[in-house]
MARBA-3410 file (N, C-alpha, C, O; in Angstrom, 1 decimal):
100
84.4,6.5,44.0,84.2,6.1,42.7,83.5,4.8,42.5,83.9,3.8,43.0 ~ 82.5,4.7,41.9,81.8,3.3,41.5,81.8,3.4,40.0,81.6,4.5,39.4 ~ 82.0,2.1,39.4,81.9,2.1,37.8,81.8,0.6,37.5,82.4,-0.2,38.1 ~ 80.9,0.4,36.2,80.8,-0.9,35.8,82.0,-1.0,34.7,82.3,-0.1,34.0 ~ 82.7,-2.3,34.7,83.6,-2.6,33.8,83.5,-3.9,33.4,83.1,-4.7,34.2
83.7,-4.3,32.2,83.9,-5.5,31.5,85.3,-5.9,31.3,86.0,-5.2,30.6 ~ 85.7,-6.9,31.8,87.1,-7.5,31.6,86.9,-9.1,31.0,86.0,-9.9,31.5 ~ 87.6,-9.4,30.1,87.5,-10.8,29.6,86.2,-11.3,29.4,86.0,-12.5,29.7 ~ 85.1,-10.5,29.0,83.8,-10.8,28.9,83.0,-11.0,30.2,81.9,-11.6,30.2 ~ 83.6,-10.6,31.2,83.1,-10.8,32.6,82.8,-9.4,33.1,83.7,-8.6,33.3
81.5,-9.1,33.5,81.1,-7.8,34.0,81.4,-7.6,35.6,81.0,-8.5,36.4 ~ 81.9,-6.6,35.9,82.3,-6.2,37.2,81.7,-4.9,37.6,81.3,-4.1,36.8 ~ 81.6,-4.8,39.1,81.2,-3.6,39.7,82.8,-3.2,40.4,83.6,-3.9,41.0 ~ 83.0,-1.7,40.2,84.3,-1.5,40.9,84.0,-0.4,41.5,83.5,0.6,41.0 ~ 84.4,-0.6,42.9,84.6,0.6,43.9,85.7,1.0,44.2,86.4,0.2,44.7
86.3,2.1,44.0,87.6,2.7,44.6,87.5,3.7,45.6,86.8,4.6,45.2 ~ 88.0,3.8,46.8,87.8,4.7,47.7,89.1,5.2,48.1,90.0,4.3,48.1 ~ 89.4,6.4,48.4,90.7,7.1,49.2,90.3,7.6,50.4,89.5,8.5,50.4 ~ 90.7,7.1,51.4,90.6,7.6,52.8,92.1,7.9,53.5,93.0,7.1,53.6 ~ 92.0,9.2,53.8,93.5,9.5,54.4,94.5,8.8,53.4,94.7,9.1,52.2
95.1,7.9,54.0,96.4,7.7,53.2,96.2,6.2,52.6,97.2,5.6,52.2 ~ 94.9,5.7,52.7,94.7,4.3,52.3,93.8,4.5,51.1,93.0,5.4,51.0 ~ 94.2,3.4,50.1,93.2,3.2,49.1,92.4,1.9,49.2,93.0,0.9,49.2 ~ 91.1,1.9,49.1,90.2,0.8,49.4,89.6,0.7,48.2,89.3,1.6,47.5 ~ 89.5,-0.7,47.7,89.1,-1.5,46.6,88.1,-2.4,46.7,88.1,-3.3,47.6
87.2,-2.3,45.9,86.1,-3.5,46.0,85.8,-3.8,44.8,85.4,-2.9,44.1 ~ 85.9,-5.0,44.4,85.5,-5.6,42.9,84.5,-6.8,43.1,84.8,-7.9,43.7 ~ 83.1,-6.6,42.3,82.2,-7.3,42.6,82.0,-8.0,41.1,81.7,-7.2,40.2 ~ 82.1,-9.2,40.9,81.6,-10.0,39.7,79.9,-9.9,39.5,79.2,-10.5,40.4 ~ 79.5,-9.3,38.8,77.9,-9.0,38.6,77.2,-10.2,38.7,76.3,-10.3,39.5
77.5,-10.9,38.1,76.3,-12.2,38.1,76.6,-13.1,38.8,75.7,-13.7,39.2 ~ 77.7,-13.4,39.3,77.7,-14.5,40.4,77.9,-13.9,41.8,78.0,-14.6,42.7 ~ 77.9,-12.7,42.0,78.3,-12.0,43.4,79.3,-12.1,44.2,79.3,-11.6,45.3 ~ 80.7,-12.8,43.4,81.9,-13.0,44.1,82.5,-11.6,44.5,82.6,-10.7,43.6 ~ 83.0,-11.4,45.5,83.6,-10.1,45.9,85.1,-10.2,46.3,85.6,-11.3,46.8
85.9,-9.1,46.1,87.1,-9.1,46.3,87.3,-7.8,46.8,86.9,-6.8,46.3 ~ 87.8,-7.9,48.0,88.2,-6.3,48.6,89.6,-6.5,49.3,90.1,-7.5,49.8 ~ 89.9,-5.2,49.2,91.3,-5.0,49.8,91.5,-3.6,50.2,90.7,-2.7,49.7 ~ 92.6,-3.2,51.1,93.0,-1.9,51.4,94.6,-1.9,51.3,95.3,-2.8,51.7 ~ 94.9,-0.7,50.6,96.3,-0.5,50.4,96.7,0.8,51.2,95.9,1.7,51.4
97.9,0.8,51.8,98.3,1.9,52.5,99.1,2.9,51.3,99.4,2.3,50.3 ~ 99.4,4.1,51.5,99.8,4.7,50.3,101.3,4.3,50.1,101.8,4.4,49.0 ~ 102.0,3.9,51.4,103.5,3.3,51.3,103.4,2.2,50.4,104.4,2.0,49.7 ~ 102.5,1.3,50.3,102.4,0.1,49.7,102.2,0.5,48.3,103.3,0.4,47.6 ~ 101.3,1.0,47.8,101.1,1.4,46.6,102.6,2.2,46.1,103.0,2.0,44.9
103.1,2.8,46.9,104.4,3.4,46.2,105.4,2.4,46.3,106.4,2.4,45.6 ~ 105.3,1.7,47.1,106.4,0.4,46.9,106.1,-0.3,45.8,106.9,-0.5,44.9 ~ 105.0,-0.6,45.7,104.6,-1.7,44.3,104.9,-0.8,43.2,105.4,-1.4,42.2 ~ 104.6,0.7,42.9,104.7,1.3,41.7,106.5,1.3,41.7,107.0,1.3,40.6 ~ 107.1,1.4,42.6,108.9,1.2,42.4,109.2,0.0,41.7,110.1,-0.1,40.8
108.4,-1.1,42.3,108.8,-2.3,42.1,108.6,-2.6,40.6,109.3,-3.4,40.0 ~ 107.7,-1.9,40.1,107.1,-2.0,38.5,108.3,-1.1,37.7,108.5,-1.3,36.5 ~ 109.1,-0.3,38.3,109.8,0.5,37.4,109.3,1.5,37.0,109.9,2.1,36.1 ~ 108.1,2.1,37.6,107.2,3.2,37.2,106.6,4.0,38.3,105.4,4.2,38.5 ~ 107.7,4.4,39.2,107.4,5.1,40.7,106.2,6.0,40.4,106.3,6.9,39.5
105.2,6.0,41.0,104.2,7.3,41.3,104.0,7.5,42.7,103.9,6.6,43.6 ~ 104.0,8.7,42.9,103.4,9.2,44.4,102.1,8.8,44.5,101.5,8.7,43.4 ~ 101.4,8.4,46.0,100.2,7.9,45.8,99.2,8.9,45.5,98.2,8.4,45.1 ~ 99.3,10.5,45.5,98.1,11.3,44.7,97.9,11.0,43.5,96.8,10.8,43.0 ~ 99.2,10.9,42.7,99.2,10.6,41.3,98.8,9.3,40.8,98.4,9.2,39.7
98.9,8.4,41.5,98.4,6.8,41.4,96.9,7.0,41.4,96.2,6.4,40.6 ~ 96.3,7.7,42.4,95.0,7.9,42.7,94.2,8.5,41.5,93.1,8.2,41.0 ~ 94.9,9.5,41.0,94.5,10.3,39.5,94.6,9.4,38.6,93.6,9.2,38.0 ~ 95.8,8.6,38.4,95.7,7.6,37.2,94.7,6.4,37.4,93.9,6.1,36.5 ~ 94.6,6.0,38.5,93.4,5.2,38.8,91.9,5.6,38.4,91.1,4.9,37.7
91.7,6.8,39.0,90.6,7.4,38.3,90.4,7.7,36.9,89.4,7.4,36.4 ~ 91.5,8.1,36.3,91.3,8.1,34.9,91.0,6.9,34.3,90.1,6.9,33.6 ~ 91.8,5.6,34.6,91.5,4.5,34.0,89.9,3.9,34.4,89.3,3.2,33.5 ~ 89.5,4.1,35.4,88.2,3.7,35.8,87.2,4.4,35.0,86.2,3.8,34.5 ~ 87.4,5.8,34.7,86.3,6.6,34.0,86.7,6.6,32.6,86.0,7.3,31.8
87.7,5.8,32.3,88.1,5.8,30.8,88.5,7.2,30.1,88.3,7.4,29.0 ~ 89.0,8.1,30.9,89.1,9.4,30.6,90.8,9.7,29.6,91.1,10.8,29.0 ~ 91.4,8.5,29.6,92.7,8.5,28.8,92.8,6.9,28.3,92.5,5.9,28.9 ~ 93.2,6.9,27.2,93.6,5.7,26.3,94.8,5.1,26.9,94.9,3.9,26.9 ~ 95.8,6.0,27.5,96.9,5.6,27.9,97.0,4.8,29.1,98.0,4.1,29.4
95.9,5.1,30.0,95.9,4.6,31.4,94.6,3.6,31.4,93.4,3.9,31.2 ~ 95.1,2.2,31.7,93.9,1.5,31.8,94.2,0.5,33.1,95.3,0.5,33.7 ~ 93.0,-0.4,33.4,93.2,-1.5,34.3,92.8,-2.7,33.7,92.2,-2.8,32.7 ~ 93.2,-3.7,34.4,92.5,-5.0,34.1,92.4,-5.9,35.5,93.1,-5.7,36.4 ~ 91.5,-6.9,35.3,91.3,-7.7,36.3,91.9,-9.2,36.0,91.5,-9.9,35.1
92.8,-9.4,36.7,93.8,-10.8,36.7,93.0,-11.8,37.7,92.4,-11.4,38.7 ~ 93.1,-13.0,37.3,92.6,-14.1,38.2,94.0,-14.8,38.8,95.1,-14.6,38.2 ~ 94.0,-15.5,39.8,95.3,-16.0,40.2,95.8,-16.8,39.1,97.1,-16.7,38.8 ~ 95.0,-17.6,38.3,95.8,-18.2,37.2,96.5,-17.4,36.3,97.5,-17.8,35.8 ~ 96.0,-16.1,35.9,96.6,-15.4,35.2,97.7,-14.8,35.6,98.6,-14.5,34.9
97.8,-14.6,36.9,99.0,-14.0,37.5,100.1,-15.2,37.4,101.2,-14.9,37.2 ~ 99.7,-16.1,37.6,100.6,-17.6,37.6,101.3,-17.7,36.2,102.5,-18.0,36.1 ~ 100.6,-17.4,35.2,101.1,-17.3,33.8,101.9,-16.5,33.6,103.0,-16.7,33.0 ~ 101.4,-15.0,34.2,102.4,-13.9,33.8,103.9,-14.4,34.7,105.0,-14.3,34.2 ~ 103.6,-14.7,35.7,105.2,-15.1,36.5,105.9,-16.3,35.8,107.1,-16.4,36.1
105.4,-17.0,35.2,105.9,-18.2,34.6,106.5,-17.8,33.2,107.6,-18.3,32.8 ~ 105.8,-16.8,32.5,106.5,-16.3,31.3,107.5,-15.3,31.9,108.5,-15.1,31.2 ~ 107.7,-14.5,33.0,108.8,-13.7,33.5,109.8,-14.5,33.7,110.9,-14.1,33.3 ~ 109.7,-15.9,34.3,110.7,-16.5,34.6,111.4,-17.0,33.6,112.6,-17.0,33.5 ~ 110.4,-17.6,32.6,111.0,-18.1,31.2,111.9,-17.0,30.5,113.0,-17.4,30.0
111.6,-15.9,30.4,112.3,-14.8,29.9,113.8,-14.4,30.5,114.7,-13.9,29.8 ~ 113.8,-14.7,32.0,115.0,-14.6,32.7,115.8,-15.4,32.4,116.9,-15.1,32.4 ~ 115.4,-16.9,31.9,116.5,-17.9,31.8,117.6,-17.7,30.9,117.2,-17.2,29.8 ~ 118.8,-17.8,30.9,119.8,-17.7,29.9,119.8,-18.8,29.1,119.6,-20.0,29.6 ~ 120.1,-18.5,27.8,120.1,-19.3,26.7,121.3,-20.0,26.4,121.3,-20.8,25.5
END
């Protein structure tokens, strides 16, 4: 599945493939050509969904990803986060966990 998406005013070409028990993702920033690629095993995807508190079996996760990429549902969406975005989320989480 290939799709064009815009996140935070930046256009991306997103490619998602499922091969056997593997998810292969490729995200390209359209105008700079920057590329991010990764492969995730079915076990890794299931472990990550467990850690989020919202466990999904691999085939269900793939269906949800497809739904988000094709915008079939308003309830399922994706976002592209930079390393800086992730650090900000991490610091907010740590702040919220501190006792008052």
